[in-house]
N, C-alpha and C positions, 0 to 999 in steps of 0.2 A: 504494500500500500504506500502511496506517495505520502511524504511528510507534508504537514500543513505549510511549512515554509516554501516548499516547491510550488504548491498549488497557488499560494498568494502571488507568485510571480506571473501566473498564467491568467488569473481572473479575479474579479472582485468577489470576495466571499460574503455569504449572507449569514448574519446572526439571527437568532429567533426574536420574538416579540415578548410582550409582558406575560409573566406567569400569573401575577395577581389579578390582572384584568380578566384572564380566562377562568381563574378559579371562582371569581365572583359570579360567573354564569351558572355555576352549580348550586348557588344559594345554600351552601352548607350551614347547618344549624350547630349549636353548641354540642348536641349529641353526635353529630357527624364528625366534628373535630375530635371528640373524645374517643369514638369508637368503643369497642368492647374493652380494650386494654386499659383505657384511662377513664372509664366511666365513673370511678369514685375519686378522681383527682380533686384535691381540696381547693384548687384555684380555677378561675375561668380560663378556658382554652380557646374560645372562638377568636379568630383573627391570627392565630399562630399558624400561618400557612406552611411553614417548614414541617410542622408536625404531621401534615397531611401525607407526607411521604411514608409515614408509618400507619396512619389510620385510613387513608383513602388512596393507596398506591395506584389503583387502576386509573383514577382521575389524573394523577400526575403523569403517568405513562401516556394517557390519551392526549394531554396537552402537548407533550413532546412530539408525539406522532403527528399531530395536526401541523405543527411548525415544520417538521421534516417534509410532510406532504406539500406544504406551501412553498418549499424550495430552500429551507435553511440548510446550510452546511454545518453550522455549529449551534447546539442548544445549550443553554445554561442549566445547571442543576438547581433544584428547588431549595437553595441553602442561603438565601440572601441574609437571613438573620441567624445563621448557624454557628454562633459563638456562645460561649458560656456567659458573655457579657449581655448579649441581647436576650438569651434564653432565661436569664435571671428574672425577667418580667413574668414568666410563667412558672418559675421555680423548677425549671427543667434542665439545669446545667449538666446533670448526670447523663442526659440523653444525647449530648452534643455529638459524640463520636458516631453513635448509631444513626442519628438523623442525617449526618453528612454522608456516611458510608452508604446508607440505603438510597438516599437521593441520587448519588453518583451511580449506584448499581442499576437503578431503574432506568435512568437516562442512557446508560451504556447499553443495556439490553435492547432498547428501542433503536439506538444508533446502529447496532449490529444488524438488526433486521433490515434496515434501509441500505446499509453498505453491502450486504449480501445480495440484495435485489439490484442495486446499481453500483457495481464495483468501480465504475469510472467516476463516480461522485461519492467518495468516502465521506462519512458523517463523523463529526467530532463532538466531544463533550467538554465544555468549559466549566470548571468548578467555580460557582459564583460566591465571591467573598465580599460581603457588604461592609459598610463603614462602621457598623455597630451604632448604638444609640448614645454613645458618649464621645466626647472630643478631648484629645490630649493637649491641644494647644490653646484652648479658650476656656474661660470660666463660665459655668452655668449660672453663677451668682453675680448679679450686677453690683452687689455691695461688697464683693470680695474678688476683684479682678485677678488676684494671684492664685486663687483656688483652682485646683484641677480635680475633676471627678474620677480620673483614671490616669495611670502612669503608662509610659512607653512599655515597660516590662510586663505589666499586666496584659496589655494589648498583644504583645509579642507571644506570650504563652497561650493566650486564647486563640490567636490565629494559627499557631503551630498545631494545636490539637485539630482544628478544622482542616488544615492543609493535609495532615497525615491521613485523616479519614477520607477526604476527597480523592486522594491518590490511591488509597487502598481500595476504594470503590470503583476505580477504573477511569478517572478523568484523564483526558489527553492534554488539557491546558488548564491554567488557572487564571481567572479573571478577577482582579482587584478592582471593584467598580463603585460608581456613585461616590467618588472621593470628594468630600467637602472639607476635610482636614488632612493635609498632606502628611502630617506627623502620624496619624492613624495608618495611612497607606504605607509609610516607611516601616512601621512596625510589622505590617502584613508582609511586605517585601523582604524584610529581615528574617522573618519566620520561614518564608519560602526558601530563602538561601540556606538557612540552617538545615532544613529538611533535605534539600538537594545535596548538601555536603555530607550529611550523615548517611544518606542512602546511596551516595555516589551516582546520582541520576541527573539528567537534564530534563527540564520541564519548560515548555514555552509559556511565557507570562504575558497576559494582556493587562494593561493598566488604563482605567477610564475614570477621569475626573468629572466633576459636575460644576458648571458655571451657574451660580444661584441668582444672579440678577443682571439688570441691563448694564451695569458697570463693567461686566466681563470678568468678574473675579469669583474665585471659590469662596465658600463661607469663611474660611480662615484668611482671606484677603489676598490670595495670589492671582496674578494674571495668568493667562495661558502659558506664556513664555516662562514665567517664574516656576509654575507647576512643572513644566517639562524639565527645566534645569535641575530642579530639586529631586527628581527621580532618575536622572540620566546616568547615575553611577551604577545602576542595576541593568544587567543585560535583559532586554525585553523584546518580545515579538512585536507588540503593537502598543501604541498610546493613542488615547482619544478622549471623547466626551460623551456622556449620556445623561438622560433625565433633565429635570429642571426646565429646560427650554424646548421649544418646538424646533423643527428641522431648519427653518430659514434663519432663526436667531443664532444658530451654531456656526453659520458659514464663516464669519470673520475669525472665530477662534480656531476653527479647523485650518484656515489659511495660515495662521501663525504656526500651528503644529507641523503642518505639511512642509512649510518652508524651512523648518529648523530641526527636524528629526530624521535620522537615517532608519528608524524603525518603520513598520507599517503604521498606518493611521486608521483608527476605527471611529465610528459614530453610531450610537443608537439613541436618537432623540425621542421625546414624547410625541404623541399624536396631537401636536399643537399645545397651547396653554390651557389649563383647566378653566372650565366655566364657573359660574357662581355656585354650582352644586358640587364642584370638585371633580366633574366628569370631563372627558376628553371627546371633542366633537369632530376632530379632523377625519375625513374619510380616507380610505386607502389611496384614492386617486389624488386627493389634495396633498397628502403627505408625499407620495411618489413624485408629484410635480415639483415639490421643493427639494427633494433629495437629488433630483436631476441636476441641480446646480453643483452638488458635490462631484458628480460623475463627469459633467462637462468640464469642470475646472481641474479634474484629476487630483482631487484632494484626499480620496479615501481608498483603502484596500479591503476594509471590512465594514459592512453597514447592516443595521437591523433596527429594532424598535424598543422603546422603553414604555413608560406608563401610557395606558390607553390603546396600545397597539395589539392587534389580533393576527391570526393567520392570514386574514384577508389583506391586511397591510403588508405583511411579509411577502405574500404572493405578488402584490403590485410592485414592491421594491425589487424582488427577484427578476420579474419580467423586464424591468427597466435596466437593471445592472448588467444583464446579458448583452446589452447593446454597446457597452463601454469597456475600454481597457482599464486595468487597475493602475493606480498611481505607481510610478517606479520608485524603488527604494533600495537601500543596501541592507542585506541581512546581517545582523550583528548578534543573533542569538541562536 
């Protein structure tokens, strides 16, 4: 099977769309989240999407399947909140290894199905590593700007457990995504490097930040260029942006990355900006017409969708991307 690095030189690769948006369609209740195994859990579990890999694995597999059918080359594991830090909200820290392992295993099984059917289009699994719900470089308390809710070392250890489980479950890549605080991302990248060294393995790493407002900065205050510089000591497969903004608003920031990195460039924006009800209205056609600018300008190597996107969005993006060459870049990982 061709390595992902080789395929990236041949064509634009397609990442999947939103997992949460698809899971909302199932309208799972508290009882569905609990399943039989957690029916007596002392704390509410509704909203813990990562847990569904254990209690509703068929639904998770079905979502992956729909994205592969729509044309995705890469799907992300259902592990966005799969750290002890994020799982503390549900008192489920002990389940972190199992959650990540099972999520990776489910995705890998579906990927194998599709790769066997279409060996000329191998499918890959990216272990989704979210930012956690704590920030290492900013205080959550306006009255105490020096206070930090978490340390770099606590983050590193939490990410390390997640990374080990994702790799054991069969992930081909690791995606550190929705980075609003680059110090958190550095802890994740440090943990990945530790695991790579301990296991004497190489793993392609995707890094994706999030620009949170019109000023073009991450939540911790970095511009696109500063973000790129601060992670450039790590060998990565790709760098990009996801979430927070719609496709058209990401263009200037992708231009900065594309001009300044030798890695591949990725983008998985939201389906526009949320409306007054927090929902995303952009149709697959509207989103694809904006992503066309990325492709015409040769800005990206990997493109997909974040909040509000569905297999229909990914199909529209897939059909469009086939018409364009990928951005040329130098492989350094």
